[in-house]
PDB file of the backbone (N, CA, C, O) and the ligand in Angstrom, with CONECT records:
HET     ZN  A 101       1
ATOM      1  N   MET A   1     -12.156  12.484 -19.997  1.00  0.00           N
ATOM      2  CA  MET A   1     -11.081  11.907 -19.192  1.00  0.00           C
ATOM      3  C   MET A   1      -9.728  12.332 -19.745  1.00  0.00           C
ATOM      4  O   MET A   1      -9.475  12.202 -20.943  1.00  0.00           O
ATOM      5  N   SER A   2      -8.878  12.828 -18.896  1.00  0.00           N
ATOM      6  CA  SER A   2      -7.566  13.273 -19.360  1.00  0.00           C
ATOM      7  C   SER A   2      -6.475  12.327 -18.876  1.00  0.00           C
ATOM      8  O   SER A   2      -6.586  11.698 -17.824  1.00  0.00           O
ATOM      9  N   VAL A   3      -5.423  12.249 -19.676  1.00  0.00           N
ATOM     10  CA  VAL A   3      -4.298  11.400 -19.300  1.00  0.00           C
ATOM     11  C   VAL A   3      -3.295  12.247 -18.501  1.00  0.00           C
ATOM     12  O   VAL A   3      -2.764  13.244 -18.992  1.00  0.00           O
ATOM     13  N   THR A   4      -3.060  11.825 -17.280  1.00  0.00           N
ATOM     14  CA  THR A   4      -2.129  12.562 -16.424  1.00  0.00           C
ATOM     15  C   THR A   4      -1.088  11.608 -15.873  1.00  0.00           C
ATOM     16  O   THR A   4      -1.048  10.433 -16.238  1.00  0.00           O
ATOM     17  N   ASP A   5      -0.252  12.119 -14.999  1.00  0.00           N
ATOM     18  CA  ASP A   5       0.817  11.304 -14.413  1.00  0.00           C
ATOM     19  C   ASP A   5       0.316  10.005 -13.801  1.00  0.00           C
ATOM     20  O   ASP A   5       1.006   8.986 -13.816  1.00  0.00           O
ATOM     21  N   GLN A   6      -0.883  10.060 -13.268  1.00  0.00           N
ATOM     22  CA  GLN A   6      -1.371   8.892 -12.551  1.00  0.00           C
ATOM     23  C   GLN A   6      -1.565   7.694 -13.475  1.00  0.00           C
ATOM     24  O   GLN A   6      -1.672   6.555 -13.020  1.00  0.00           O
ATOM     25  N   ASP A   7      -1.610   7.964 -14.776  1.00  0.00           N
ATOM     26  CA  ASP A   7      -1.840   6.877 -15.720  1.00  0.00           C
ATOM     27  C   ASP A   7      -0.550   6.244 -16.224  1.00  0.00           C
ATOM     28  O   ASP A   7      -0.583   5.270 -16.976  1.00  0.00           O
ATOM     29  N   LYS A   8       0.590   6.799 -15.808  1.00  0.00           N
ATOM     30  CA  LYS A   8       1.860   6.244 -16.280  1.00  0.00           C
ATOM     31  C   LYS A   8       2.051   4.803 -15.827  1.00  0.00           C
ATOM     32  O   LYS A   8       2.468   3.943 -16.603  1.00  0.00           O
ATOM     33  N   ILE A   9       1.741   4.557 -14.569  1.00  0.00           N
ATOM     34  CA  ILE A   9       1.699   3.170 -14.145  1.00  0.00           C
ATOM     35  C   ILE A   9       0.330   2.906 -13.561  1.00  0.00           C
ATOM     36  O   ILE A   9      -0.334   3.807 -13.049  1.00  0.00           O
ATOM     37  N   ARG A  10      -0.071   1.669 -13.649  1.00  0.00           N
ATOM     38  CA  ARG A  10      -1.429   1.350 -13.256  1.00  0.00           C
ATOM     39  C   ARG A  10      -1.496   0.888 -11.814  1.00  0.00           C
ATOM     40  O   ARG A  10      -0.492   0.504 -11.213  1.00  0.00           O
ATOM     41  N   CYS A  11      -2.703   0.935 -11.278  1.00  0.00           N
ATOM     42  CA  CYS A  11      -2.931   0.550  -9.888  1.00  0.00           C
ATOM     43  C   CYS A  11      -2.407  -0.862  -9.617  1.00  0.00           C
ATOM     44  O   CYS A  11      -1.786  -1.114  -8.585  1.00  0.00           O
ATOM     45  N   GLU A  12      -2.662  -1.772 -10.550  1.00  0.00           N
ATOM     46  CA  GLU A  12      -2.227  -3.154 -10.324  1.00  0.00           C
ATOM     47  C   GLU A  12      -0.718  -3.223 -10.127  1.00  0.00           C
ATOM     48  O   GLU A  12      -0.207  -3.988  -9.309  1.00  0.00           O
ATOM     49  N   GLU A  13      -0.025  -2.397 -10.903  1.00  0.00           N
ATOM     50  CA  GLU A  13       1.430  -2.402 -10.821  1.00  0.00           C
ATOM     51  C   GLU A  13       1.901  -1.832  -9.482  1.00  0.00           C
ATOM     52  O   GLU A  13       2.843  -2.332  -8.868  1.00  0.00           O
ATOM     53  N   VAL A  14       1.224  -0.786  -9.056  1.00  0.00           N
ATOM     54  CA  VAL A  14       1.558  -0.188  -7.760  1.00  0.00           C
ATOM     55  C   VAL A  14       1.323  -1.193  -6.635  1.00  0.00           C
ATOM     56  O   VAL A  14       2.175  -1.388  -5.768  1.00  0.00           O
ATOM     57  N   ILE A  15       0.159  -1.822  -6.666  1.00  0.00           N
ATOM     58  CA  ILE A  15      -0.174  -2.789  -5.621  1.00  0.00           C
ATOM     59  C   ILE A  15       0.818  -3.952  -5.642  1.00  0.00           C
ATOM     60  O   ILE A  15       1.245  -4.441  -4.596  1.00  0.00           O
ATOM     61  N   ALA A  16       1.176  -4.385  -6.853  1.00  0.00           N
ATOM     62  CA  ALA A  16       2.104  -5.515  -6.974  1.00  0.00           C
ATOM     63  C   ALA A  16       3.468  -5.192  -6.371  1.00  0.00           C
ATOM     64  O   ALA A  16       4.149  -6.086  -5.869  1.00  0.00           O
ATOM     65  N   HIS A  17       3.871  -3.925  -6.417  1.00  0.00           N
ATOM     66  CA  HIS A  17       5.193  -3.539  -5.927  1.00  0.00           C
ATOM     67  C   HIS A  17       5.147  -2.854  -4.574  1.00  0.00           C
ATOM     68  O   HIS A  17       6.168  -2.410  -4.049  1.00  0.00           O
ATOM     69  N   LEU A  18       3.938  -2.776  -4.014  1.00  0.00           N
ATOM     70  CA  LEU A  18       3.754  -1.956  -2.815  1.00  0.00           C
ATOM     71  C   LEU A  18       4.641  -2.393  -1.644  1.00  0.00           C
ATOM     72  O   LEU A  18       5.245  -1.564  -0.964  1.00  0.00           O
ATOM     73  N   LEU A  19       4.708  -3.697  -1.426  1.00  0.00           N
ATOM     74  CA  LEU A  19       5.474  -4.177  -0.270  1.00  0.00           C
ATOM     75  C   LEU A  19       6.961  -3.880  -0.435  1.00  0.00           C
ATOM     76  O   LEU A  19       7.628  -3.459   0.510  1.00  0.00           O
ATOM     77  N   GLN A  20       7.470  -4.103  -1.641  1.00  0.00           N
ATOM     78  CA  GLN A  20       8.877  -3.778  -1.919  1.00  0.00           C
ATOM     79  C   GLN A  20       9.111  -2.278  -1.786  1.00  0.00           C
ATOM     80  O   GLN A  20      10.134  -1.829  -1.268  1.00  0.00           O
ATOM     81  N   TYR A  21       8.138  -1.525  -2.268  1.00  0.00           N
ATOM     82  CA  TYR A  21       8.219  -0.070  -2.166  1.00  0.00           C
ATOM     83  C   TYR A  21       8.324   0.349  -0.700  1.00  0.00           C
ATOM     84  O   TYR A  21       9.172   1.165  -0.340  1.00  0.00           O
ATOM     85  N   LEU A  22       7.464  -0.210   0.135  1.00  0.00           N
ATOM     86  CA  LEU A  22       7.459   0.148   1.555  1.00  0.00           C
ATOM     87  C   LEU A  22       8.727  -0.343   2.252  1.00  0.00           C
ATOM     88  O   LEU A  22       9.172   0.246   3.237  1.00  0.00           O
ATOM     89  N   ASP A  23       9.300  -1.420   1.735  1.00  0.00           N
ATOM     90  CA  ASP A  23      10.543  -1.944   2.300  1.00  0.00           C
ATOM     91  C   ASP A  23      11.758  -1.154   1.829  1.00  0.00           C
ATOM     92  O   ASP A  23      12.877  -1.404   2.277  1.00  0.00           O
ATOM     93  N   GLY A  24      11.539  -0.200   0.925  1.00  0.00           N
ATOM     94  CA  GLY A  24      12.649   0.582   0.394  1.00  0.00           C
ATOM     95  C   GLY A  24      13.484  -0.207  -0.599  1.00  0.00           C
ATOM     96  O   GLY A  24      14.649   0.117  -0.831  1.00  0.00           O
ATOM     97  N   GLU A  25      12.889  -1.254  -1.193  1.00  0.00           N
ATOM     98  CA  GLU A  25      13.635  -2.085  -2.134  1.00  0.00           C
ATOM     99  C   GLU A  25      13.509  -1.584  -3.571  1.00  0.00           C
ATOM    100  O   GLU A  25      14.128  -2.120  -4.490  1.00  0.00           O
ATOM    101  N   ILE A  26      12.704  -0.556  -3.740  1.00  0.00           N
ATOM    102  CA  ILE A  26      12.538   0.005  -5.084  1.00  0.00           C
ATOM    103  C   ILE A  26      13.120   1.413  -5.099  1.00  0.00           C
ATOM    104  O   ILE A  26      12.793   2.244  -4.252  1.00  0.00           O
ATOM    105  N   ASP A  27      13.982   1.665  -6.068  1.00  0.00           N
ATOM    106  CA  ASP A  27      14.662   2.962  -6.159  1.00  0.00           C
ATOM    107  C   ASP A  27      14.440   3.602  -7.518  1.00  0.00           C
ATOM    108  O   ASP A  27      13.819   3.034  -8.417  1.00  0.00           O
ATOM    109  N   GLY A  28      14.966   4.788  -7.624  1.00  0.00           N
ATOM    110  CA  GLY A  28      15.060   5.453  -8.919  1.00  0.00           C
ATOM    111  C   GLY A  28      13.725   5.796  -9.527  1.00  0.00           C
ATOM    112  O   GLY A  28      12.798   6.228  -8.843  1.00  0.00           O
ATOM    113  N   GLU A  29      13.645   5.593 -10.839  1.00  0.00           N
ATOM    114  CA  GLU A  29      12.485   6.027 -11.605  1.00  0.00           C
ATOM    115  C   GLU A  29      11.213   5.298 -11.169  1.00  0.00           C
ATOM    116  O   GLU A  29      10.131   5.882 -11.109  1.00  0.00           O
ATOM    117  N   LYS A  30      11.371   4.009 -10.867  1.00  0.00           N
ATOM    118  CA  LYS A  30      10.218   3.216 -10.469  1.00  0.00           C
ATOM    119  C   LYS A  30       9.612   3.764  -9.179  1.00  0.00           C
ATOM    120  O   LYS A  30       8.394   3.893  -9.053  1.00  0.00           O
ATOM    121  N   ARG A  31      10.474   4.080  -8.238  1.00  0.00           N
ATOM    122  CA  ARG A  31      10.012   4.631  -6.968  1.00  0.00           C
ATOM    123  C   ARG A  31       9.316   5.980  -7.188  1.00  0.00           C
ATOM    124  O   ARG A  31       8.278   6.267  -6.592  1.00  0.00           O
ATOM    125  N   ALA A  32       9.912   6.789  -8.051  1.00  0.00           N
ATOM    126  CA  ALA A  32       9.330   8.102  -8.359  1.00  0.00           C
ATOM    127  C   ALA A  32       7.951   7.935  -9.000  1.00  0.00           C
ATOM    128  O   ALA A  32       7.024   8.690  -8.709  1.00  0.00           O
ATOM    129  N   GLU A  33       7.831   6.943  -9.868  1.00  0.00           N
ATOM    130  CA  GLU A  33       6.536   6.696 -10.518  1.00  0.00           C
ATOM    131  C   GLU A  33       5.480   6.292  -9.495  1.00  0.00           C
ATOM    132  O   GLU A  33       4.336   6.743  -9.552  1.00  0.00           O
ATOM    133  N   ILE A  34       5.877   5.448  -8.576  1.00  0.00           N
ATOM    134  CA  ILE A  34       4.935   5.020  -7.540  1.00  0.00           C
ATOM    135  C   ILE A  34       4.574   6.204  -6.645  1.00  0.00           C
ATOM    136  O   ILE A  34       3.409   6.390  -6.296  1.00  0.00           O
ATOM    137  N   ASP A  35       5.574   7.001  -6.275  1.00  0.00           N
ATOM    138  CA  ASP A  35       5.313   8.216  -5.489  1.00  0.00           C
ATOM    139  C   ASP A  35       4.267   9.088  -6.177  1.00  0.00           C
ATOM    140  O   ASP A  35       3.304   9.545  -5.561  1.00  0.00           O
ATOM    141  N   ARG A  36       4.488   9.303  -7.477  1.00  0.00           N
ATOM    142  CA  ARG A  36       3.567  10.156  -8.233  1.00  0.00           C
ATOM    143  C   ARG A  36       2.179   9.550  -8.264  1.00  0.00           C
ATOM    144  O   ARG A  36       1.176  10.247  -8.105  1.00  0.00           O
ATOM    145  N   HIS A  37       2.135   8.252  -8.470  1.00  0.00           N
ATOM    146  CA  HIS A  37       0.839   7.581  -8.525  1.00  0.00           C
ATOM    147  C   HIS A  37       0.092   7.736  -7.206  1.00  0.00           C
ATOM    148  O   HIS A  37      -1.110   8.005  -7.185  1.00  0.00           O
ATOM    149  N   LEU A  38       0.824   7.562  -6.105  1.00  0.00           N
ATOM    150  CA  LEU A  38       0.187   7.648  -4.786  1.00  0.00           C
ATOM    151  C   LEU A  38      -0.318   9.058  -4.498  1.00  0.00           C
ATOM    152  O   LEU A  38      -1.282   9.237  -3.755  1.00  0.00           O
ATOM    153  N   GLU A  39       0.334  10.057  -5.088  1.00  0.00           N
ATOM    154  CA  GLU A  39      -0.122  11.431  -4.889  1.00  0.00           C
ATOM    155  C   GLU A  39      -1.484  11.667  -5.535  1.00  0.00           C
ATOM    156  O   GLU A  39      -2.271  12.500  -5.086  1.00  0.00           O
ATOM    157  N   HIS A  40      -1.735  10.920  -6.589  1.00  0.00           N
ATOM    158  CA  HIS A  40      -2.953  11.174  -7.361  1.00  0.00           C
ATOM    159  C   HIS A  40      -4.055  10.155  -7.108  1.00  0.00           C
ATOM    160  O   HIS A  40      -5.237  10.453  -7.277  1.00  0.00           O
ATOM    161  N   CYS A  41      -3.663   8.962  -6.706  1.00  0.00           N
ATOM    162  CA  CYS A  41      -4.638   7.868  -6.640  1.00  0.00           C
ATOM    163  C   CYS A  41      -5.035   7.583  -5.200  1.00  0.00           C
ATOM    164  O   CYS A  41      -4.251   7.045  -4.419  1.00  0.00           O
ATOM    165  N   ARG A  42      -6.236   7.943  -4.870  1.00  0.00           N
ATOM    166  CA  ARG A  42      -6.746   7.755  -3.513  1.00  0.00           C
ATOM    167  C   ARG A  42      -6.753   6.291  -3.104  1.00  0.00           C
ATOM    168  O   ARG A  42      -6.389   5.945  -1.980  1.00  0.00           O
ATOM    169  N   GLY A  43      -7.167   5.446  -4.019  1.00  0.00           N
ATOM    170  CA  GLY A  43      -7.273   4.020  -3.722  1.00  0.00           C
ATOM    171  C   GLY A  43      -5.937   3.435  -3.311  1.00  0.00           C
ATOM    172  O   GLY A  43      -5.827   2.768  -2.282  1.00  0.00           O
ATOM    173  N   CYS A  44      -4.916   3.692  -4.127  1.00  0.00           N
ATOM    174  CA  CYS A  44      -3.588   3.157  -3.844  1.00  0.00           C
ATOM    175  C   CYS A  44      -2.976   3.843  -2.633  1.00  0.00           C
ATOM    176  O   CYS A  44      -2.246   3.223  -1.860  1.00  0.00           O
ATOM    177  N   TYR A  45      -3.275   5.117  -2.475  1.00  0.00           N
ATOM    178  CA  TYR A  45      -2.741   5.843  -1.336  1.00  0.00           C
ATOM    179  C   TYR A  45      -3.254   5.241  -0.031  1.00  0.00           C
ATOM    180  O   TYR A  45      -2.480   4.996   0.895  1.00  0.00           O
ATOM    181  N   SER A  46      -4.561   5.006   0.037  1.00  0.00           N
ATOM    182  CA  SER A  46      -5.090   4.453   1.286  1.00  0.00           C
ATOM    183  C   SER A  46      -4.615   3.021   1.474  1.00  0.00           C
ATOM    184  O   SER A  46      -4.431   2.569   2.604  1.00  0.00           O
ATOM    185  N   ARG A  47      -4.418   2.312   0.380  1.00  0.00           N
ATOM    186  CA  ARG A  47      -3.866   0.966   0.472  1.00  0.00           C
ATOM    187  C   ARG A  47      -2.451   1.010   1.056  1.00  0.00           C
ATOM    188  O   ARG A  47      -2.098   0.201   1.915  1.00  0.00           O
ATOM    189  N   ALA A  48      -1.654   1.958   0.583  1.00  0.00           N
ATOM    190  CA  ALA A  48      -0.281   2.109   1.068  1.00  0.00           C
ATOM    191  C   ALA A  48      -0.272   2.506   2.542  1.00  0.00           C
ATOM    192  O   ALA A  48       0.515   1.988   3.334  1.00  0.00           O
ATOM    193  N   GLU A  49      -1.160   3.431   2.893  1.00  0.00           N
ATOM    194  CA  GLU A  49      -1.266   3.852   4.291  1.00  0.00           C
ATOM    195  C   GLU A  49      -1.666   2.674   5.172  1.00  0.00           C
ATOM    196  O   GLU A  49      -1.144   2.483   6.270  1.00  0.00           O
ATOM    197  N   PHE A  50      -2.599   1.900   4.660  1.00  0.00           N
ATOM    198  CA  PHE A  50      -3.075   0.723   5.381  1.00  0.00           C
ATOM    199  C   PHE A  50      -1.936  -0.259   5.622  1.00  0.00           C
ATOM    200  O   PHE A  50      -1.784  -0.773   6.730  1.00  0.00           O
ATOM    201  N   GLU A  51      -1.146  -0.518   4.605  1.00  0.00           N
ATOM    202  CA  GLU A  51      -0.010  -1.432   4.736  1.00  0.00           C
ATOM    203  C   GLU A  51       1.020  -0.894   5.723  1.00  0.00           C
ATOM    204  O   GLU A  51       1.590  -1.647   6.513  1.00  0.00           O
ATOM    205  N   ARG A  52       1.254   0.416   5.670  1.00  0.00           N
ATOM    206  CA  ARG A  52       2.193   1.044   6.607  1.00  0.00           C
ATOM    207  C   ARG A  52       1.731   0.858   8.036  1.00  0.00           C
ATOM    208  O   ARG A  52       2.500   0.489   8.923  1.00  0.00           O
ATOM    209  N   LEU A  53       0.436   1.127   8.234  1.00  0.00           N
ATOM    210  CA  LEU A  53      -0.160   1.007   9.558  1.00  0.00           C
ATOM    211  C   LEU A  53      -0.068  -0.428  10.047  1.00  0.00           C
ATOM    212  O   LEU A  53       0.284  -0.694  11.196  1.00  0.00           O
ATOM    213  N   LEU A  54      -0.389  -1.333   9.155  1.00  0.00           N
ATOM    214  CA  LEU A  54      -0.355  -2.755   9.465  1.00  0.00           C
ATOM    215  C   LEU A  54       1.048  -3.173   9.895  1.00  0.00           C
ATOM    216  O   LEU A  54       1.214  -3.913  10.864  1.00  0.00           O
ATOM    217  N   ARG A  55       2.051  -2.693   9.168  1.00  0.00           N
ATOM    218  CA  ARG A  55       3.433  -3.026   9.485  1.00  0.00           C
ATOM    219  C   ARG A  55       3.827  -2.501  10.851  1.00  0.00           C
ATOM    220  O   ARG A  55       4.528  -3.166  11.614  1.00  0.00           O
ATOM    221  N   ARG A  56       3.359  -1.284  11.149  1.00  0.00           N
ATOM    222  CA  ARG A  56       3.666  -0.696  12.446  1.00  0.00           C
ATOM    223  C   ARG A  56       3.021  -1.531  13.553  1.00  0.00           C
ATOM    224  O   ARG A  56       3.638  -1.795  14.585  1.00  0.00           O
ATOM    225  N   LYS A  57       1.785  -1.937  13.328  1.00  0.00           N
ATOM    226  CA  LYS A  57       1.077  -2.759  14.309  1.00  0.00           C
ATOM    227  C   LYS A  57       1.764  -4.098  14.486  1.00  0.00           C
ATOM    228  O   LYS A  57       1.974  -4.552  15.611  1.00  0.00           O
ATOM    229  N   VAL A  58       2.109  -4.725  13.387  1.00  0.00           N
ATOM    230  CA  VAL A  58       2.772  -6.020  13.438  1.00  0.00           C
ATOM    231  C   VAL A  58       4.109  -5.895  14.161  1.00  0.00           C
ATOM    232  O   VAL A  58       4.471  -6.754  14.965  1.00  0.00           O
ATOM    233  N   ALA A  59       4.834  -4.829  13.872  1.00  0.00           N
ATOM    234  CA  ALA A  59       6.119  -4.605  14.521  1.00  0.00           C
ATOM    235  C   ALA A  59       5.920  -4.422  16.020  1.00  0.00           C
ATOM    236  O   ALA A  59       6.717  -4.903  16.826  1.00  0.00           O
ATOM    237  N   ALA A  60       4.844  -3.719  16.389  1.00  0.00           N
ATOM    238  CA  ALA A  60       4.563  -3.472  17.795  1.00  0.00           C
ATOM    239  C   ALA A  60       4.180  -4.754  18.509  1.00  0.00           C
ATOM    240  O   ALA A  60       4.465  -4.920  19.695  1.00  0.00           O
ATOM    241  N   LEU A  61       3.544  -5.648  17.800  1.00  0.00           N
ATOM    242  CA  LEU A  61       3.101  -6.909  18.385  1.00  0.00           C
ATOM    243  C   LEU A  61       4.225  -7.932  18.459  1.00  0.00           C
ATOM    244  O   LEU A  61       4.097  -8.946  19.145  1.00  0.00           O
ATOM    245  N   GLY A  62       5.312  -7.678  17.767  1.00  0.00           N
ATOM    246  CA  GLY A  62       6.383  -8.659  17.701  1.00  0.00           C
ATOM    247  C   GLY A  62       5.951  -9.837  16.868  1.00  0.00           C
ATOM    248  O   GLY A  62       5.305  -9.661  15.835  1.00  0.00           O
ATOM    249  N   ASP A  63       6.291 -11.022  17.290  1.00  0.00           N
ATOM    250  CA  ASP A  63       5.993 -12.210  16.488  1.00  0.00           C
ATOM    251  C   ASP A  63       4.650 -12.826  16.814  1.00  0.00           C
ATOM    252  O   ASP A  63       4.264 -13.837  16.227  1.00  0.00           O
ATOM    253  N   GLU A  64       3.935 -12.220  17.750  1.00  0.00           N
ATOM    254  CA  GLU A  64       2.648 -12.794  18.123  1.00  0.00           C
ATOM    255  C   GLU A  64       1.635 -12.614  17.001  1.00  0.00           C
ATOM    256  O   GLU A  64       1.608 -11.581  16.332  1.00  0.00           O
ATOM    257  N   PRO A  65       0.803 -13.630  16.803  1.00  0.00           N
ATOM    258  CA  PRO A  65      -0.240 -13.490  15.779  1.00  0.00           C
ATOM    259  C   PRO A  65      -1.249 -12.425  16.191  1.00  0.00           C
ATOM    260  O   PRO A  65      -1.482 -12.197  17.378  1.00  0.00           O
ATOM    261  N   ALA A  66      -1.840 -11.784  15.198  1.00  0.00           N
ATOM    262  CA  ALA A  66      -2.840 -10.759  15.490  1.00  0.00           C
ATOM    263  C   ALA A  66      -4.033 -11.405  16.187  1.00  0.00           C
ATOM    264  O   ALA A  66      -4.431 -12.515  15.833  1.00  0.00           O
ATOM    265  N   PRO A  67      -4.601 -10.728  17.166  1.00  0.00           N
ATOM    266  CA  PRO A  67      -5.790 -11.267  17.829  1.00  0.00           C
ATOM    267  C   PRO A  67      -6.958 -11.361  16.857  1.00  0.00           C
ATOM    268  O   PRO A  67      -7.029 -10.586  15.904  1.00  0.00           O
ATOM    269  N   PRO A  68      -7.873 -12.297  17.083  1.00  0.00           N
ATOM    270  CA  PRO A  68      -8.996 -12.519  16.151  1.00  0.00           C
ATOM    271  C   PRO A  68      -9.771 -11.260  15.818  1.00  0.00           C
ATOM    272  O   PRO A  68     -10.168 -11.070  14.668  1.00  0.00           O
ATOM    273  N   ALA A  69      -9.996 -10.392  16.799  1.00  0.00           N
ATOM    274  CA  ALA A  69     -10.765  -9.170  16.539  1.00  0.00           C
ATOM    275  C   ALA A  69     -10.053  -8.306  15.505  1.00  0.00           C
ATOM    276  O   ALA A  69     -10.682  -7.747  14.606  1.00  0.00           O
ATOM    277  N   LEU A  70      -8.740  -8.205  15.645  1.00  0.00           N
ATOM    278  CA  LEU A  70      -7.958  -7.409  14.700  1.00  0.00           C
ATOM    279  C   LEU A  70      -7.992  -8.061  13.319  1.00  0.00           C
ATOM    280  O   LEU A  70      -8.137  -7.382  12.302  1.00  0.00           O
ATOM    281  N   GLN A  71      -7.859  -9.372  13.300  1.00  0.00           N
ATOM    282  CA  GLN A  71      -7.883 -10.079  12.014  1.00  0.00           C
ATOM    283  C   GLN A  71      -9.205  -9.861  11.285  1.00  0.00           C
ATOM    284  O   GLN A  71      -9.236  -9.657  10.071  1.00  0.00           O
ATOM    285  N   ARG A  72     -10.302  -9.908  12.053  1.00  0.00           N
ATOM    286  CA  ARG A  72     -11.612  -9.682  11.432  1.00  0.00           C
ATOM    287  C   ARG A  72     -11.703  -8.276  10.873  1.00  0.00           C
ATOM    288  O   ARG A  72     -12.218  -8.059   9.776  1.00  0.00           O
ATOM    289  N   ARG A  73     -11.192  -7.319  11.646  1.00  0.00           N
ATOM    290  CA  ARG A  73     -11.211  -5.922  11.232  1.00  0.00           C
ATOM    291  C   ARG A  73     -10.393  -5.711   9.958  1.00  0.00           C
ATOM    292  O   ARG A  73     -10.808  -4.999   9.043  1.00  0.00           O
ATOM    293  N   LEU A  74      -9.230  -6.342   9.925  1.00  0.00           N
ATOM    294  CA  LEU A  74      -8.363  -6.217   8.758  1.00  0.00           C
ATOM    295  C   LEU A  74      -9.021  -6.848   7.535  1.00  0.00           C
ATOM    296  O   LEU A  74      -8.960  -6.310   6.430  1.00  0.00           O
ATOM    297  N   LYS A  75      -9.642  -7.987   7.755  1.00  0.00           N
ATOM    298  CA  LYS A  75     -10.292  -8.688   6.654  1.00  0.00           C
ATOM    299  C   LYS A  75     -11.402  -7.814   6.063  1.00  0.00           C
ATOM    300  O   LYS A  75     -11.548  -7.700   4.846  1.00  0.00           O
ATOM    301  N   ALA A  76     -12.173  -7.206   6.955  1.00  0.00           N
ATOM    302  CA  ALA A  76     -13.247  -6.317   6.507  1.00  0.00           C
ATOM    303  C   ALA A  76     -12.678  -5.151   5.709  1.00  0.00           C
ATOM    304  O   ALA A  76     -13.240  -4.753   4.688  1.00  0.00           O
ATOM    305  N   LEU A  77     -11.561  -4.607   6.181  1.00  0.00           N
ATOM    306  CA  LEU A  77     -10.924  -3.492   5.481  1.00  0.00           C
ATOM    307  C   LEU A  77     -10.427  -3.915   4.111  1.00  0.00           C
ATOM    308  O   LEU A  77     -10.603  -3.202   3.124  1.00  0.00           O
ATOM    309  N   MET A  78      -9.794  -5.102   4.062  1.00  0.00           N
ATOM    310  CA  MET A  78      -9.259  -5.577   2.800  1.00  0.00           C
ATOM    311  C   MET A  78     -10.352  -5.765   1.762  1.00  0.00           C
ATOM    312  O   MET A  78     -10.137  -5.553   0.569  1.00  0.00           O
ATOM    313  N   GLU A  79     -11.518  -6.161   2.229  1.00  0.00           N
ATOM    314  CA  GLU A  79     -12.600  -6.427   1.288  1.00  0.00           C
ATOM    315  C   GLU A  79     -13.152  -5.161   0.663  1.00  0.00           C
ATOM    316  O   GLU A  79     -13.876  -5.210  -0.331  1.00  0.00           O
ATOM    317  N   GLU A  80     -12.803  -4.022   1.255  1.00  0.00           N
ATOM    318  CA  GLU A  80     -13.240  -2.760   0.671  1.00  0.00           C
ATOM    319  C   GLU A  80     -12.472  -2.408  -0.582  1.00  0.00           C
ATOM    320  O   GLU A  80     -12.923  -1.599  -1.392  1.00  0.00           O
ATOM    321  N   PHE A  81     -11.298  -3.023  -0.741  1.00  0.00           N
ATOM    322  CA  PHE A  81     -10.474  -2.668  -1.905  1.00  0.00           C
ATOM    323  C   PHE A  81     -10.856  -3.470  -3.136  1.00  0.00           C
ATOM    324  O   PHE A  81     -10.259  -3.292  -4.198  1.00  0.00           O
TER     325      PHE A  81
HETATM  326 ZN    ZN A 101      -3.852   3.545  -8.076  1.00  0.00          ZN2+
END
C-alpha cells in the first residue's frame, strides 16, 4: 500500500465537509484537498455525485417533499455507503 494524495485527508473528513463543499462554502487549501481526494476516491466521488444529483432533484421539486418511491430509492442508495 502506498501513501498518495488521497491519504492527505480521510473519507470521513470529506463526507463531513461535503455539503459545505458543494455549497461553495469551503475555499483555498481545504477545497483543493477535497478536490484531490475526490479525484482518487471512488467512494467519496460517487457520494459527492449523489449529493449533487439529489440537490438538483430537490431544487427541481421545489419545497415539495420527495415522493415515497424516491425516498425508498434514496434510502436504498444511502445504505450502500
Ligand atoms: Zn474518500
